[in-house]
N, C-alpha and C positions, 0 to 999 in steps of 0.2 A: 551509590555515587559518593558516599562518605561526605555528605553535605555538612558544613559547619552551620548549624541552624539554631545555635543558642542553647542547645540542651547540655553542653559541657561548659564548665567554668575553669578559669585559670586557677591553679591551686594556691597561688600567692595573692594575686590582685583580686580574684573573684570575678573578673571581667568575663563576659560571655564570648565564646568563640562564634563569630558570625562571618558570613561571606560579605564582601564589600558591597556587592550588588548582584542582581540576577544577570547571568550571561547565557546566551543561547547555546554556546558550545558545551555547557554543563550537561545539557539534556540530549545532545546528539547521539551518543552511544545507546542511551536508553530508548530513544525513538527508533533507531535502526533495529535493535533487538525486538522491540515491541512490534514494529512493522513486519518483521520476519515471522513472528509468532502469529500475528493476525493473518498473514498470507497463507501460512501452512494450515491454520485452523479453517479458513474459508475454503481452501482446496479440498480438505477432508470433508467439510460440510456439504459442498457441492457434489462430491463423488458419492457420499452416503445417500443424498436425496435422489441422485440419478439412479442409483441401484434400487432405491426404495420404490420409485414410481415406475419401474420397468413393467410392472403388471397392469398399470393403468392403460386406458385406451388413449388414442392420439390426442383427442380434444382436451381432456383434463391434464394430460402430460404437457401439452404446449402451454397451457395457462400457468402451470406450476413453474415451468422453465422460464417463461417471460417474467413472472413475479420474482423469481430468484435473481434474474439479471439486474434488478433494481439495486441489489447489494453492491454492484460494481459502480453505481453512480455516487455512492457515499464519498469516495475520495474526491470526486469532482466538486461536491458541495464544500468539502473541507478546503480544497485548493482555492475556490472562489472566495471563501470567507477569510482566508488568511494570507492570500497572495500579496496584497498591498503592504501589509506589515512586514513581510519577509523579503519583499523585492528590494534589491540593492542597485538596480540599473539606474543610471544617471545620478547616483548618490556619490558626489565627489567631496562631501563635507570633510571627512578625515584627511583626504589628500590635500585639499585646499587649506585646511587649518595648519597642517604641517608646512605647506609651502609658505603660507603667510608669515609664520614664525621664523622660518629659515631666511626668507627674503628680507625680513626686518633686521636680521642680525648683521652687523658689520663684517667685512672680510676678515677671516681667521679668528672670528669671535669665539668666546666660550659662553655658551648659553645655559644658564641654570633654570631647570624646569621643576614642576611640582609633582604631577601625577601621571596617570596612564595616557590620558587624552592629549596632553601637550608634550608627550615624549615619544611614544611608539610610532605615531604617524611620521614624525621627523626621522626616526631611525630607519623606517621603511623607505622614505624618499631618498635617504642617503645611501643605504645598502642595496636596495632593489632597483632604484631608478638613477642612482649616481648623481643626485642633485646636492649641491653645496657640501661637498666632503670637507671643505675647509673649516666648517663650523663644528666645534666639539660640544655635544649635547650632554649635560650632566644632570641626572635626575636626583633631586635632593631627598626624595623619599627613600630611594634605594641607597643613598649615601649614608644611611644608618646601619648598613650591613658591611662586615669586613671584606667579604668576597668581592663586592662591587667596588669598594675603595681601592682594592688591589688592582682591579681591572682599569681604574682610572689611570694608573701608571703603566700597566703592561699592555693594555689594548688601546687606550686613548692617547697615551704618550705624554701625560702631564706629570711632571716631577714636582711632588709636594714636599720633598725632603724626608719621606718616610720609607722605612724598610717594611717588609711583611711583619716582622716582629713588632715594630712600632704600631702598625695598624691593629694587630691583635690586642694591643694594650689600651686602645682607645676606649674611653668610658664617658658617658654623660656626667656632668657635674654641676654643682650649684655654687655660685660665689657668695661671699659673706653678705653682700647686699641683696641676696635673694634671687638674682638672675639665674635662670636655668639654661644650661648649654647642652643641647642635644649633640649627638655625634655628627649629624648633618650640618650643624652650625660650626663645629670644629673644622669640617671639610671645606665649607664655603669660606671660612676665615683663611684657611691655608691657600685656597685658590686665589683669593683676592691678594693675599700677601705675596704670593709667588708670581702672579701674572698681571696685576694692575700696572698699567703703564707700558707693558710689553705686548699684551694682546687685549682686545676689547673684552671686558667681562660684563655680561648682561644677565638680567632676570627677565623671564617671560612675564607678560601681564597677568598670567594665572597664578604667579607666586604671591602669596599673601604678605602683608606687612610684617608678620611675625617671623618670616624667613629672610626678609630683606634687611639683614643686620650685619654688623661687623664688630667683633669683640663684645657681643651682647648689647650693642647700641644700635638704634635705627640709623640707617644711612640714606633716608629719603632725600636729604638735602644734597646728596651727591648723585642723584639719579636724574637722567634726562631721557624722556620718552621719545623713541624713534619707531614709528609704526606700532608694532605689537610687542616691543621689548623695552625694558628700562636699561639704559647703558650707564655704567658707573663712570662718573667724570669727576672733575674737581669739585670741592665743596662749594655750595651756594646757599642762599637763604632758605630755599625750599625746592621741592620737585619742580622741574620745568619741562616744557614740551618743545621739542625741535619742530617749530611750526612748518617751515618750508619742507623739510624732509618728510614729516608725517603727512602733510597735505598732499604732497606728490605721491606718497605711497598709497593713500586711501583713494585717490582719484585716478590712479594709473591702472587700467585694466590688465596690463602686462605684469604688474607687480602684486596687486591685491585681487584675490580671486574668491568669489562666494557662489560658485555654481550650485544651483539647486536649493540654496537657502530660502529663497522667496518663492519656490515652486511647490504648490500644495500637492502636486502629483508625487513628489519625493517624500517618502515616509520619514518622519523625524520623531524619535522618542524623547522623553524628558531630558535625558542626558545631552542629546544633540541640541535641544532648545537652550538648555543652560549654557552649553559650551559656546554656541554661536552668539548668545547675548553678550559675550565678551567683546565681540566686534562692536556692538552698539556702545558699550562703555568706552572703548578706545576712541571711536568717532567723537563721542561726547567730550572727552578731555581735550581733544584738538579744537573742536568747535567752540568750546567754552573759553579756551585760551584766545582764540581769534576774537570772540565777542568782547572779552575784557580789553583786548588791544584796540577795540573800536572798529575792527574789520568785519562789520555785520554782513557784508555781501558774501564773503568767502565762508563765514560761519554758517550762513543760511544754505548755501549751495552744498556744503559738506554734510550738514545734518539732514538735508533732504535726501542726499545720497544714502545716508544710513537708514532713513525711514523706508526708502524703496528697497534696499537690499535686505534689511532685517525688519520686516513689517510687524512682527510680533514682539519686538523689544520695546518696553515701556518708556525708558528714559529718553531716547532720541525723540519720540513723539512729543513728550511733555516739554522737552527743551525747545523743540521747534515752535510749539505753541507759545512758550514764554518769549521766544525771539520775535514772533509775529506781534505779540502784545506790546513789546518794548519799542518796536519800530512802527507801530500803528497800522499794520497791514491787516485790517479788519476782515476784508473779503477772503484773504488767504486763511486767516484763522478760523473763520466761519466754515469754510470748506473742510479744513482739517478736523474740526469738531464733528462735522457730519459724517466724514468718511473714514476716520482713523479706526483701526481694529485693535489698537493697543493703547496703553497709557491710562492715566487717571482722567476719565471723561468729565467728572464733576469739576476737577481742577481746571481742565481746559475750558469749560463753560464759564467758570469764574474769571478766567483771563479774558474771555470774550466780553464779559460784563465790564471789566476794567477798561478794556480798549474802547468800548462805546462811551463810557463815562469820561475818559480822557479826551475823546473827540467832541464831547458836549452833547451827545445823543443820550440824554439821561432817561427819557421815556422808554427807549428801546432797552437800555440797560436794566431799568426797573422791571419791565415786562419779563425779561429773561430770568432775572433773579427771583422774582415772585413765583414764577412757574417752577423753578428749581426747588424753592423752599416748600411749596405745596406738596412736593413729592418726597422731600427729604427733611422732615421736621427735626431730626436729631444730628444733622451734619453741621458741626460748628463752623467750618470755614465759610459755608453759605451764610450763616447768621452773621459772621464777622463782616463779610462783604456787603450784606444788606445794611448793616449798621454804618459802614463807611459811606455808602451811597446816601442814606437818609441824613447822616450828619453833615455831609458836604452840602446838602441842600437846606440845612437847618430845619428839616421837616420833623418838628417835635411830635406831631400827632402820629406819624408813622413809626417814629422811634418808640413811643409809648406802646403802640400796638404790637410792634415786633418783640419788645421785651416781655410783654405779658403773654404773647403767643408762644414764645420760646419756653417760658416757664411752665406753661400749660402742658407741653410735651416733655419737658425736661425739669421736673420739679426739684430734682436734687442738685441742680447747678447753683450752688450758693454764690458763686462769683457774679453771675448775672442777676441773682436776686438782690445782692448788695448794690449792683449797678442800678437796678430799678428803684430802690429806695432813695439813692442819691439823686436820681433823675426826678422822681416825684417831688422830693424836697426842694430842689432847685426850680422846678416848674411852678410849684405853689408860690414860692417867693416872688418870681417874676410876674405871676398872675396878680398877686396882691399889690405889687408895685404899680401895676397898670390900672389898678382900681377895679379889677374883676374879682369879686368875692366868691364867685362860683367854684 
């Protein structure tokens, strides 16, 4: 198969030649040929055994033939053990991911994407299903190659002011101030120069900050988030979220689709998990903007939608827990802590402690945090929260106990050791002032 497995190195850079990731289709020809070889071998084996046992009587012959038939059950066991991993029925994740990116892009938009997963599904939907042909999808990774840059003009119809000869001369370069410009950066600069203000120019949310630049400078202050894309707009103080557009996008089932994402019967590999977690991050940005605007009701409804649709994404669960703590919804927070399958459980429990303390139910807060500390003697956030609880109650005995207990399990924490010294010195002075010489 001529696998690039790291055994060869580039003669100049010394970098290993490696495949980006495992892909099933790498192995398909090998499996087909191997399967044919096995089938031919088994048929020969069966025929040989049949000829060899012809001299046996009917009883032993029947036993041998029945035992031999067990060989044909082996594929059944293989199928049963691997069917779920290979089954693609009801797996609409690639289709829906492509749909969501295209649906987020304004009419006649130019969408700059990053890798395979945010590009090929979109091209499939456009070419095979005829969806959103008005959107021009440009892959920035491929934009480092001359043949693809030429296709941007000849196939996609974007005029960047370059001839084929100009494209052949493109080279990465570094400016005197040390900023490195890749060929893809030169291409994205040309697209922005040629079409900003004429057609909507967008980055998908999968494009990292290192590629969201113009002339070597970040342009985050010119980006407005709409659904799953960043649209280049006029310069502002920072990134902003189009709240109304994005809220409508994520809450409208006709616009935003996540079929099978929360269905455990649909197999999802690590790449799929990582890809669909982008949904959770997009939800989070919109919900956080609503929270900062004081619209806690819509922020809560949106982030609950995210937790339901992408239950294995950590950030939405943690954000919802924070929202419940800030709005004093203790029962909802308690249920979330008990039932959530994702997120930082210890952090969620700490938020529950804070919520009880803010409500004045100090004994309940103390009971929870003590139980957490008994099981996690080295988790500093738990220690910090216990200190806040005891300090708010001016409970010097428990503060003294906690400092000593922490140092017993964490003897190298010099910061807490110094804190204990200062506490003991201050406690002794107060004791002497009160006439207690003990």
